[in-house]
C-alpha positions as CSV (number, residue, x, y, z in Angstrom):
1,M,160.3,28.7,187.7
2,A,159.0,28.4,184.2
3,K,160.8,25.0,183.9
4,F,158.7,23.3,186.5
5,L,155.5,21.9,184.9
6,K,157.2,18.8,183.5
7,E,155.1,15.8,183.6
8,N,152.2,17.9,184.6
9,W,149.0,16.5,183.1
10,F,147.5,20.0,183.0
11,V,150.1,21.3,180.6
12,A,149.6,18.3,178.2
13,I,145.9,18.8,178.2
14,V,146.1,22.6,177.7
15,A,148.7,22.2,175.0
16,I,146.3,19.9,173.1
17,F,143.5,22.2,173.9
18,F,145.2,25.2,172.3
19,L,146.1,23.2,169.2
20,G,142.4,22.4,168.9
21,V,141.5,26.0,169.6
22,A,143.7,27.2,166.7
23,I,141.8,24.8,164.3
24,F,138.5,25.7,165.9
25,F,138.8,29.4,165.4
26,T,140.2,29.0,161.9
27,Y,137.1,27.1,161.0
28,D,134.8,29.4,163.0
29,Q,136.1,32.4,161.1
30,N,135.8,30.8,157.7
31,K,132.8,28.4,158.0
32,G,130.6,28.8,155.0
33,K,133.5,30.2,153.0
34,L,135.7,27.1,152.6
35,P,135.7,25.6,149.1
36,G,135.5,21.8,148.6
37,K,133.0,19.0,148.2
38,S,129.8,18.5,150.1
39,V,128.0,15.4,151.1
40,G,124.3,15.5,152.1
41,G,124.5,19.3,152.0
42,K,127.3,19.3,154.6
43,Q,130.8,20.5,153.7
44,V,133.6,17.9,153.8
45,V,136.7,19.0,155.6
46,F,138.8,15.9,154.9
47,S,138.4,12.2,154.0
48,V,140.3,9.1,155.2
49,D,139.8,5.8,153.5
50,D,136.7,7.0,151.7
51,T,135.2,8.2,155.0
52,N,134.1,11.8,155.0
53,Y,134.5,14.2,157.9
54,T,132.2,17.2,157.7
55,A,132.9,20.7,159.0
56,D,129.9,20.4,161.4
57,E,131.4,17.3,163.0
58,L,134.7,19.0,163.4
59,Y,133.2,22.1,164.8
60,D,131.1,20.1,167.3
61,K,134.1,18.1,168.4
62,L,136.4,21.1,168.9
63,S,133.6,23.0,170.7
64,N,133.4,20.1,173.2
65,D,137.2,19.8,173.5
66,Y,137.4,23.6,174.2
67,F,134.7,23.3,176.9
68,D,136.3,20.3,178.5
69,S,139.8,21.9,178.6
70,R,138.4,25.0,180.3
71,I,136.8,22.8,182.9
72,L,140.1,21.0,183.5
73,L,142.0,24.3,183.8
74,S,139.5,25.8,186.2
75,F,139.8,22.6,188.3
76,Q,143.5,23.0,188.3
77,K,143.5,26.6,189.4
78,A,140.9,26.1,192.1
79,L,142.8,23.1,193.5
80,L,146.1,24.9,193.6
81,D,144.5,28.0,195.2
82,E,143.1,25.8,198.0
83,A,146.3,23.7,198.3
84,T,148.5,26.8,198.8
85,K,145.9,28.9,200.7
86,G,147.6,30.9,203.5
87,D,151.1,30.7,202.0
88,A,151.8,34.3,201.3
89,T,155.4,33.6,200.4
90,I,154.5,32.1,197.0
91,E,152.9,35.2,195.6
92,A,155.5,37.4,197.2
93,D,158.3,35.4,195.6
94,V,156.6,35.4,192.2
95,K,156.1,39.2,192.3
96,K,159.8,39.6,193.1
97,N,160.9,37.3,190.3
98,Y,158.4,38.5,187.7
99,A,160.2,41.7,186.7
100,S,163.6,40.0,186.4
101,T,162.0,37.2,184.3
102,L,160.5,39.7,181.9
103,Q,163.8,41.5,181.7
104,Y,165.6,38.2,180.9
105,Y,163.2,37.2,178.1
106,H,163.4,40.8,176.7
107,T,167.2,40.8,176.7
108,Q,167.7,37.3,175.4
109,Y,164.8,37.0,172.9
110,G,163.3,40.4,172.5
111,Y,160.0,39.4,174.0
112,D,157.8,42.1,175.6
113,E,155.1,41.5,178.2
114,A,152.3,41.5,175.7
115,Y,154.0,38.7,173.7
116,L,154.6,36.6,176.8
117,N,151.0,37.0,177.8
118,Q,150.1,35.6,174.4
119,I,152.3,32.6,174.9
120,A,150.7,32.1,178.3
121,R,147.3,32.1,176.8
122,Y,148.0,30.1,173.7
123,Y,150.3,27.4,175.1
124,Y,149.4,27.2,178.8
125,G,145.8,28.5,179.1
126,Y,146.5,31.3,181.5
127,D,145.3,34.9,180.9
128,T,148.7,36.4,181.6
129,F,152.3,35.3,181.9
130,Y,152.2,36.3,185.6
131,D,149.4,33.8,186.2
132,Y,151.5,31.2,184.5
133,M,154.4,31.9,186.8
134,L,152.1,32.0,189.8
135,Y,150.4,28.7,189.2
136,S,153.7,27.1,188.3
137,A,155.0,28.2,191.7
138,K,151.8,26.9,193.4
139,S,152.2,23.6,191.5
140,S,155.8,23.4,192.7
141,S,154.8,24.0,196.3
142,M,152.0,21.3,196.2
143,Y,154.3,18.7,194.7
144,A,157.2,19.6,197.0
145,S,155.0,19.3,200.1
146,Y,153.8,15.8,199.1
147,I,157.2,14.6,198.1
148,G,158.7,16.0,201.3
149,E,156.2,13.9,203.3
150,H,157.1,10.8,201.3
151,I,160.7,11.5,200.6
152,D,162.1,8.2,201.9
153,E,160.0,6.1,199.6
154,L,160.2,8.4,196.6
155,F,164.0,9.2,196.9
156,T,165.6,6.0,198.2
157,A,169.2,5.6,199.2
158,E,169.9,3.8,195.9
159,Q,168.4,6.6,193.9
160,K,170.4,9.2,195.9
161,A,173.6,7.3,195.2
162,E,172.8,7.0,191.5
163,L,171.8,10.6,191.0
164,K,174.3,12.3,193.3
165,S,171.8,15.1,193.7
166,R,173.3,18.4,195.0
167,I,173.1,22.2,195.0
168,V,176.3,24.0,193.8
169,S,177.8,27.4,193.4
170,Y,180.7,28.5,191.3
171,T,183.1,31.3,190.3
172,V,184.2,31.5,186.7
173,I,187.1,33.4,185.2
174,A,185.8,33.7,181.6
175,M,188.0,33.6,178.6
176,D,187.1,34.0,174.9
177,D,189.7,31.3,173.9
178,P,190.8,29.5,177.1
179,A,193.7,27.8,175.3
180,N,195.1,31.2,174.4
181,P,194.1,33.7,177.1
182,T,194.8,37.4,176.6
183,E,197.1,39.2,179.0
184,E,194.0,40.8,180.6
185,E,192.3,37.4,181.1
186,S,195.5,35.9,182.5
187,A,195.8,38.8,184.9
188,K,192.2,38.4,186.1
189,L,192.8,34.6,186.7
190,K,196.0,35.3,188.7
191,A,194.2,37.9,190.8
192,A,191.4,35.5,191.6
193,Q,193.8,32.6,192.3
194,D,195.9,34.7,194.6
195,A,192.9,36.0,196.5
196,W,191.6,32.5,197.0
197,A,195.0,31.2,198.1
198,S,195.5,34.1,200.5
199,G,193.1,32.6,203.0
200,T,190.8,35.6,202.9
201,Y,188.1,33.5,201.4
202,S,187.0,29.9,202.1
203,A,184.0,27.7,201.7
204,A,182.3,29.7,204.5
205,N,182.2,32.9,202.5
206,F,182.4,31.4,199.0
207,G,179.5,33.6,197.9
208,D,181.5,36.7,198.7
209,F,184.4,35.5,196.6
210,A,182.0,34.7,193.7
211,A,180.5,38.2,194.0
212,A,183.9,39.8,193.9
213,Y,185.6,37.7,191.1
214,S,183.1,35.7,189.0
215,Q,182.8,37.0,185.5
216,D,179.2,36.3,184.6
217,G,175.7,37.2,185.7
218,N,175.8,34.7,188.5
219,A,178.2,36.9,190.4
220,S,175.2,39.0,191.5
221,N,173.7,35.9,193.0
222,N,176.8,35.0,195.0
223,G,177.7,32.4,192.4
224,R,174.7,30.2,193.0
225,F,174.1,27.7,190.2
226,G,171.4,25.5,191.8
227,Y,170.5,21.8,191.4
228,V,172.6,19.3,189.4
229,D,172.7,15.5,189.3
230,T,174.0,12.7,187.0
231,K,171.1,13.3,184.6
232,T,171.7,17.0,184.2
233,T,172.3,18.0,180.6
234,G,173.2,21.2,178.7
235,I,176.1,22.3,180.9
236,D,179.9,22.0,180.6
237,E,180.9,18.4,181.2
238,T,184.1,19.2,183.1
239,F,182.0,21.5,185.4
240,L,179.4,18.8,186.0
241,E,181.9,16.0,186.6
242,T,183.7,18.1,189.2
243,A,180.5,19.3,190.9
244,L,179.3,15.7,191.3
245,S,182.6,14.6,192.8
246,L,182.6,17.1,195.7
247,E,181.5,16.3,199.2
248,E,179.0,18.7,200.9
249,G,180.7,22.0,201.9
250,K,183.8,21.3,199.9
251,V,185.4,23.5,197.2
252,S,187.2,22.2,194.2
253,D,190.6,23.1,192.9
254,W,190.6,25.5,189.9
255,V,189.1,23.6,187.0
256,Y,190.0,24.3,183.4
257,S,187.2,24.3,180.8
258,E,188.0,24.3,177.1
259,Q,184.8,26.3,176.5
260,F,184.6,28.8,179.3
261,G,187.9,29.3,181.1
262,Y,188.5,28.4,184.8
263,F,186.0,27.4,187.4
264,L,186.1,27.2,191.2
265,I,183.1,25.1,192.3
266,K,181.5,24.5,195.7
267,C,179.0,21.8,196.8
268,D,176.5,23.8,198.9
269,S,174.3,20.9,200.0
270,T,173.2,17.3,199.4
271,L,170.5,17.4,202.2
272,N,166.9,16.5,201.3
273,I,165.6,19.5,203.1
274,D,167.5,21.8,200.8
275,L,166.9,19.7,197.6
276,L,163.2,20.0,198.2
277,K,163.4,23.7,197.6
278,E,164.7,23.1,194.1
279,D,162.2,22.9,191.2
280,D,164.6,20.8,189.1
281,F,164.9,18.2,192.0
282,I,161.1,18.0,192.2
283,S,160.9,17.5,188.5
284,R,163.5,14.7,188.7
285,I,161.4,12.9,191.4
286,L,158.3,13.3,189.3
287,E,159.9,11.9,186.2
288,S,161.5,9.1,188.1
289,N,158.1,8.0,189.6
290,S,155.6,7.3,186.8
291,G,152.1,8.6,187.5
292,L,153.2,10.5,190.7
293,S,152.0,13.9,189.6
294,S,148.5,12.5,189.0
295,K,148.6,10.7,192.4
296,I,149.5,13.9,194.1
297,I,146.8,15.9,192.5
298,W,144.1,13.3,193.4
299,A,145.5,13.0,197.0
300,K,145.2,16.7,197.4
301,A,141.7,16.7,195.9
302,Q,140.6,14.1,198.5
303,E,142.4,15.9,201.3
304,L,140.4,19.0,200.4
305,N,137.2,17.0,200.1
306,V,136.5,18.1,196.6
307,Q,132.9,17.4,195.6
308,F,131.5,17.2,192.1
309,G,128.0,18.5,191.4
310,N,128.0,17.0,187.9
311,E,128.7,13.4,187.0
312,E,130.1,14.3,183.6
313,V,132.5,16.8,185.0
314,E,133.6,14.3,187.6
315,K,134.2,11.7,185.0
316,L,136.1,14.1,182.7
317,I,138.5,15.1,185.5
318,K,139.0,11.6,186.9
319,D,139.7,10.3,183.4
320,N,142.4,12.9,182.8
321,I,143.9,12.4,186.2
322,G,143.9,8.7,185.8
323,V,141.4,7.9,188.6
324,E,138.9,5.2,188.0
325,S,135.3,6.4,188.4
326,E,132.9,4.3,190.5
327,D,130.2,2.6,188.5
């Protein structure tokens, strides 16, 4: 879930905001104590081409930026709360995934919940990591709903042919050195190959086969990998090439990987209705259609009849969304 907020204007704004906040609080804690030259009784923070910038000017600017960013974040949260109102599945899913996500970050990186809460505050503007996950999920839902309604214009036949978007599952027989497998590794491969060849398993119950024989964490998820397309990076090239060559519902032959061992790969779906459930697919559509995220945000604001009680706030939000304010 945490991957989703790509091309989200909120994240860019909040990231800049927290960079400013770091400087702001550094100055706030040290104002009156910083050494350096003064001009007109005001302390100079830095100079560019003989133009002096005073601490007071910096402080005022960062104060305004801090205030503006909080307004934008509040607008974001209020809009997402209204846009997903009545959808109880979002929070239920986040609650279910939250504990496993914390466990993952603790196991992989040693992060505890308090540290993740700090990351959420300093980089994304949310009070807790749970809030970050929750509003990421709400963003995903809002974008997916709009994209689903306009899928034919946003994901054309040409784009579909180019990307070869699909959802896949796999079984892997892992080997430390696939070119020189141990006796134990070779025995596990033969057992899996014999089981698959016996006819006990097929595409219809591929998840059961993965759960029984796959040798990585995905076995507990019935071998489900998720979304891939021609622009997917960071995964085994042989795996990706094979996955993209499969028709929906088909299972590959055993595929040798110099890095991991042997894969059996299934193409679960290429249907739009299934792709729209995948955060990575939504991200791909957003990045392929410049300005789409802002368009969706403003369309939802209009649908919800958002009213602004302050012209400055209205201008601030519209400027950052990319909507022209009326004169």
